[in-house]
C-alpha positions as CSV (number, residue, x, y, z in Angstrom):
1,E,-4.9,-12.3,-11.6
2,R,-4.9,-14.4,-8.5
3,G,-2.0,-16.3,-7.6
4,A,0.0,-17.1,-4.6
5,D,-0.1,-14.1,-2.6
6,F,-1.2,-12.2,-5.6
7,A,2.2,-12.3,-7.0
8,P,2.8,-10.8,-10.5
9,Q,4.7,-12.4,-13.1
10,A,7.2,-10.4,-14.8
11,A,7.0,-12.5,-18.1
12,K,3.2,-11.9,-18.3
13,L,3.9,-8.1,-17.3
14,L,6.4,-7.8,-20.1
15,D,4.5,-9.8,-22.9
16,A,1.8,-7.1,-22.3
17,C,4.1,-4.2,-22.7
18,T,3.7,-3.3,-26.5
19,A,5.4,-0.5,-28.2
20,A,2.3,1.6,-27.2
21,V,3.0,1.5,-23.5
22,K,4.5,4.2,-22.1
23,I,4.2,3.6,-18.6
24,V,4.2,0.6,-16.1
25,F,2.8,1.3,-12.7
26,V,3.4,-1.1,-9.7
27,C,2.0,-0.6,-6.4
28,S,4.3,-2.2,-3.6
29,P,2.9,-3.1,-1.2
30,N,-0.2,-3.3,-3.1
31,N,-3.6,-2.0,-2.6
32,P,-6.0,-4.0,-1.6
33,T,-4.1,-7.2,-1.5
34,G,-1.4,-6.0,0.8
35,N,1.6,-8.1,-1.0
36,L,5.0,-6.9,-1.5
37,I,6.0,-6.9,-4.9
38,E,9.5,-9.4,-5.0
39,R,12.5,-7.2,-5.6
40,P,13.7,-9.6,-8.3
41,T,10.3,-9.0,-10.3
42,L,10.8,-5.3,-10.0
43,E,14.4,-5.3,-11.1
44,R,13.6,-7.7,-14.2
45,L,10.9,-5.0,-14.9
46,C,13.3,-1.8,-15.1
47,A,16.0,-3.7,-16.8
48,S,13.5,-5.2,-19.6
49,L,11.7,-1.8,-20.2
50,A,14.7,0.7,-20.2
51,G,14.5,2.7,-23.3
52,Q,10.8,1.7,-23.5
53,A,8.7,3.1,-20.8
54,L,8.6,4.6,-17.3
55,V,8.5,2.1,-14.7
56,V,6.5,3.8,-11.8
57,V,6.6,2.3,-8.2
58,D,4.4,3.4,-5.8
59,E,5.3,2.7,-2.2
60,A,2.7,4.5,-0.3
61,Y,2.6,1.8,2.4
62,L,6.3,0.9,2.5
63,E,6.9,2.0,5.9
64,F,4.7,-1.1,7.2
65,A,6.8,-3.5,4.9
66,Q,10.1,-3.0,6.8
67,T,12.2,-3.6,3.3
68,S,14.4,-1.0,1.3
69,S,12.8,1.5,-1.1
70,A,13.4,0.9,-5.0
71,I,15.0,4.6,-4.8
72,D,18.1,2.8,-4.3
73,W,18.1,1.7,-7.9
74,I,17.3,5.1,-9.6
75,A,21.1,5.8,-10.6
76,R,20.9,2.5,-12.3
77,F,17.5,2.8,-14.1
78,P,16.7,6.4,-15.1
79,H,13.6,5.5,-16.5
80,L,12.2,4.5,-12.8
81,V,10.1,6.8,-10.8
82,V,9.3,6.1,-7.1
83,L,6.2,7.6,-5.3
84,R,6.2,8.0,-1.4
85,T,3.7,9.6,0.8
86,L,3.1,11.1,4.2
87,S,-0.5,10.0,4.1
88,K,-0.1,6.5,5.7
89,A,2.9,6.0,8.3
90,F,3.0,9.8,9.1
91,G,-1.2,10.1,9.5
92,L,-1.2,13.1,6.9
93,A,-3.9,11.7,4.7
94,G,-5.7,15.2,4.7
95,A,-2.6,17.0,3.5
96,R,-2.5,15.1,0.5
97,C,1.2,15.4,0.2
98,G,3.7,13.2,-1.4
99,V,6.8,13.1,-3.4
100,L,8.3,11.7,-6.5
101,V,11.8,10.5,-6.8
102,G,13.4,10.0,-10.0
103,N,16.1,11.0,-12.6
104,A,17.2,14.8,-12.4
105,E,15.9,15.3,-16.2
106,L,12.7,13.6,-15.5
107,V,12.0,15.5,-12.5
108,D,13.0,18.9,-14.1
109,L,10.6,18.0,-17.0
110,L,7.6,17.2,-14.7
111,R,8.5,20.4,-12.5
112,R,7.6,22.5,-15.8
113,M,4.1,20.9,-16.0
114,I,3.1,21.4,-12.4
115,P,0.9,24.3,-11.0
116,P,3.1,27.3,-9.7
117,Y,1.6,26.8,-6.0
118,A,1.0,23.0,-6.2
119,I,1.4,22.9,-2.3
120,T,-0.4,25.2,0.1
121,A,0.9,26.9,3.1
122,P,-0.9,24.9,5.9
123,T,0.1,21.6,3.9
124,I,4.1,22.9,4.1
125,E,3.7,23.8,7.9
126,A,2.1,20.4,8.4
127,V,4.6,18.5,6.6
128,L,7.9,20.5,8.4
129,H,6.2,19.7,11.5
130,A,5.8,16.2,11.2
131,Q,9.7,15.8,10.0
132,E,10.6,17.1,13.4
133,P,12.9,14.5,14.9
134,A,10.4,14.0,17.9
135,Q,7.4,13.7,15.3
136,R,9.6,11.4,13.3
137,I,10.2,9.0,16.4
138,T,6.3,9.2,17.3
139,A,5.5,7.9,13.9
140,A,8.3,5.2,13.6
141,A,6.6,4.1,17.2
142,R,2.9,3.9,15.6
143,V,4.3,1.8,12.7
144,E,5.8,-0.6,15.0
145,I,2.5,-1.1,16.9
146,I,0.7,-1.2,13.6
147,I,2.9,-4.0,12.5
148,R,2.7,-6.1,15.8
149,E,-1.2,-5.7,15.6
150,R,-1.4,-6.6,12.0
151,A,-0.1,-10.2,12.9
152,R,-2.1,-10.4,16.1
153,L,-5.4,-9.3,14.0
154,A,-4.6,-11.7,11.3
155,A,-4.4,-14.4,13.6
156,G,-7.8,-13.5,15.5
157,L,-9.7,-13.3,12.4
158,A,-8.2,-16.9,11.4
159,R,-10.0,-18.3,14.0
160,S,-13.5,-17.1,12.8
161,E,-15.6,-19.6,10.8
162,Q,-16.8,-16.5,8.8
163,I,-13.1,-16.3,7.3
164,S,-11.5,-18.7,5.0
165,R,-8.2,-17.1,4.2
166,V,-6.3,-14.2,5.7
167,W,-3.6,-13.0,2.9
168,P,-0.1,-12.2,4.1
169,S,0.1,-8.5,4.0
170,A,3.0,-5.8,4.2
171,A,0.9,-2.8,4.5
172,N,-1.4,-1.2,7.3
173,F,-4.5,-3.6,6.5
174,L,-5.4,-7.1,5.9
175,L,-7.2,-8.8,2.8
176,V,-9.6,-11.5,4.0
177,D,-11.8,-14.0,2.1
178,C,-15.2,-14.5,3.7
179,V,-17.6,-17.5,3.8
180,D,-20.3,-14.5,3.9
181,A,-18.7,-11.0,3.6
182,Q,-22.0,-9.4,4.1
183,R,-22.3,-10.9,7.4
184,V,-18.7,-9.9,8.3
185,L,-19.5,-6.5,7.3
186,E,-22.7,-6.3,9.6
187,A,-20.7,-7.7,12.5
188,A,-18.3,-4.9,12.3
189,A,-20.7,-2.2,11.7
190,A,-22.7,-3.4,15.1
191,A,-19.3,-3.1,16.9
192,R,-19.2,0.6,15.4
193,L,-16.2,-0.3,13.0
194,L,-16.2,0.4,9.3
195,V,-14.5,-2.3,7.1
196,R,-14.2,-1.8,3.3
197,D,-15.8,-3.7,0.8
198,V,-13.7,-4.7,-2.2
199,R,-16.1,-7.2,-3.4
200,S,-16.6,-5.3,-6.7
201,Q,-13.0,-5.6,-7.7
202,S,-11.8,-8.5,-10.0
203,S,-10.7,-11.7,-8.4
204,L,-12.1,-10.3,-4.8
205,G,-15.8,-11.4,-5.0
206,A,-15.7,-12.6,-1.5
207,S,-13.2,-10.6,0.1
208,L,-12.9,-7.4,2.6
209,R,-9.9,-5.0,3.3
210,I,-9.7,-4.5,7.0
211,T,-7.3,-1.7,8.1
212,V,-5.2,-2.4,11.4
213,G,-6.6,-0.2,14.0
214,T,-5.8,0.6,17.8
215,P,-5.5,-2.6,20.0
216,E,-8.9,-1.6,21.4
217,Q,-10.3,-1.6,17.9
218,N,-8.9,-4.7,16.6
219,D,-10.2,-6.6,20.0
220,R,-13.6,-5.4,19.1
221,L,-13.5,-6.3,15.8
222,I,-12.0,-9.7,16.6
223,A,-14.8,-10.5,18.9
224,A,-17.5,-9.4,16.8
225,V,-16.4,-11.5,13.7
226,L,-16.1,-14.5,16.2
227,S,-19.5,-14.1,17.1
228,A,-20.8,-13.5,13.6
């Protein structure tokens, strides 16, 4: 449902949680809208669904949000599960490696269900390399650049007559509403840049999702959209 920054309403979510609902999945920052789910909303969901359902919070883009993780609440809410990944901030999308953090009993149950060799040796090597101090410093610097470029890209796109709204984002991408989305897509393609078309998704009939690129790529995109 489209509201202020696509913010979910805890009361409506809880009203939809019948006795048959066993898992409530929340993505924060959300994809493709980029909005961060407010902590009071998450806290209310966790408190209200205790003993009824698992609350799963996907924090794949959290490094770009500069806020604390829901992992801090796991001791308080044993039915809370938090998902993190190395695919985004660490640039290891091809490794397909993430982590589930939750109550020890729940993790033990899940451990019994996964395949015996769930992670390949090359993936393990890539992950260990990414966690070395020097690599973590590099990743943190890259995140800082993306956050700065996100603001600059948003300001640049907002100047275009083809962009009716740039939505606030806490992720490494921007959701934009377009006057003519096809025209913006074609302008980006002409600049040798790919933009994700999300118009088939509910409430996003005029929207595109634009990943924050390098400064040079962002310059090209801004110029292309301004001239579209």
